[in-house]
N, C-alpha and C positions, 0 to 999 in steps of 0.2 A: 504494498499499499503506498502511495506518496501522494504528497498534496503541495502546490507550490502557486506562486503568480510571478514567479521571476522570470524576466526576460533575457537571462544572461546564460540559462541553461545549468548544466552540472553532472556529474557523474551519480549515479545512483547506487553502483555497486560493482565491483570488479575485482578479479583475483591478479596476487601479483608475489612474485618471491621475495621482495624486500621487506623489513620490518616497517618500512613507512612507503604511505602513497606515492612518493616521490622517489623512492631508491628501488625500484623494481626493474631488473635488468631484463627478468622475463615477467610477462603480463599477459591476461587474456580474458575472453570470456566478461564483458564490459557491457552495463546497463546505463545509458545515460538520457538527458534530455538535452537536446540541442536549444541553441538560443531563439528559435520560433516554436519553441513548445513542443515539439513532436519527439517521440520516445525512440531512440535508437539501439538495438543489441548488435553488438557485433563478436566476432572471432577472428583469431588469425590461422590461417590454413597452412602456413608454412612458406607461403609467396607474397600475400597481402591481407591486408584487413577486408572480409566482406561483411556487409551489415543489412539487417532488416529495419525498417523506418516507418513510424504508425502514420494512418495516411491524415489524423487529424492532430491539433494541437491540444495539450492537457494541461497548462499552465493558467487554469483559471480558477484556482484557488479551492478546488473541490477535492475530495478523496477519490482517489480512482486506484485499481487494482491491477496490476501488470504481472503477466507469466510469459517469460522467455525462454524458448528450448533449442537446441543444437541436438541432431540426431543423423549421426554418420551412417545410419545402417539403410537410411531411406532416399532415393533419388540421388544418390551421390554424395549425400550431406545436404540437411535441410535445417534452416533457421525459420523457426515459427515465434508469433507473438501475439498475445490474446491479450485486451485491455478491456476492462470490465466485462469481462466474457466473451467479447468480441474478438474473432480472429481476423487477423492482417492477413495480406496474401503472402504465403510462404515464399522463399527464396531457396530454390533447389539447385543442384550440380556445385555446391562451393567447396569440395574435397573434404579433406579429413583434418581435422585441427587435433592439437595435442588431446590424447585421452587419459592420461595418466602423468600427475606431475606433482610436485610438492607447492603449495602457495597459500598465502593468508588471503583471506577475504576482508575487502575494506567495504565499509557501508557509508555511504554518503561521499565517499571520493575515491579515487583511482587515480594511477600512473595515467598522463594524458596520451591519448593518440591523435595529438593535432597533427594535423597535415593530410590525415588519411580520410577519404571520403566519408561525408556524415559525420565526422568526427574532427571536423577542421577548426572549431573554435576550440582556444586555448584554455578552456573552464577544467576545473576540478570539482572544489567542493559543490556540493548541491545545496542551493538556499533553499529551503524547506523541510517538511516534514515527513518521515519514513518510518514505518511501522511494521512489524509481523513479517520480518524477513525470513524466509526459508530455502533452502537449498535441497532438491533430491536427488536420490540417486538413480532416478528412472526419469522418464521423459513423459511429462502430462499432457494426457489430451484437451481437446477442447472442452468436452464435457466436464472433465476434473477441473478444468481452471475456471469454469463458469460457476461451477458448484461452490468454489473458494471466494470466487467475487462475490456471491449470493450471501455468503457467511458474514455478514457485515457486524462488527462488534460495536456495541454502544454501552460505554463501560463509565461506571460510576467515577466521580471526581472527587468523592469523600472515601477516605480511607476506613475499611469496617474493622476495629479493634476487637480483639476477644473479650469475652465475658460482658458485654453491653448489648440492649438492646437497641434494635433501629426498626424505622417502619420502612420497609422496603415494598414500593410497589411497581408494577409496570401495566401500562396501557397500551392498546391498540386502536387507532381509527381507521375502520373499514373504508372510508369514504376517502380518505386521504393518504391510507395507506402508510401510515406513521406510527412508529412505536416510540414511547417515552419513558425513561428510565428515573423514578422519584426515589429519593432516602430523606426519610423524615419531611415528607411534602416538598421538599425542594428539588426541582427538576436539575436533574445531572446532565441528560442528553437526550435529544431525540433524534431516530432514523429512519430515513424511508427504506419499506421494504416492497418495492414494487410488485415480487411476485407471491406476496404472502397469502396463506390461505387460513382460516379461523376455523378450528374444530370445538365443538361443543363437549369434547371430554378429551384433556390431556393429562398425560399422567406425570407425575412427578417422583424424583428418587432423592432421598435425601440421605446426605453422607455424613462420616462423623465428625464432628469439631476439630479443626486442627489445635494441637497441644499449643503451639506460640505462632507469634509472627502476623503482620497484617494478612487480612482477607478484602480481594477486591471483589465486587460484583461485577460480573459480564452477564450480557443479555445478549442473546445471538437470535 
């Protein structure tokens, strides 16, 4: 997930073998936003940097979910990208990138690919918010990416500590398709769930109280 209104772009994440984002001799698999707000995912195939670019800009100040994948077993090497569950046109025949190497994952910054197509801006740090970064050991499908995009989290801004009573309530407006989380009568967040359905019978499972530490409420 990312959110920004920046017009300077920046790297959301990338791999590099250096211990800092500017000291990597080998670096690859980079996800970035360019200065026009479009999302770019690129790899190095041994000869050049190849990339896939979103069709629209996403620097609108709203939260967006992005999944980018590289599959060297399909169509001579394929880059795919899904933003808010919607597939971009894949880029095929790109060859084979490194499939096994040791590297650090940098979030919010990466070694610059300045000068390569679609990475021409000399940007580095991402000026915005990033949340729930995940790296998978398999290639996600569009259906899996869409399912993750629909699981939009609405989090409490109030830290719920142990051994205290809190009035926690969740409401859902079927007309506006919005859910709101309240703690002690104070609205914490409101989220739109365009594909949500309401059931008259919803099972709940109550787990054991944690022995220590803060508890954060999540509404999915």
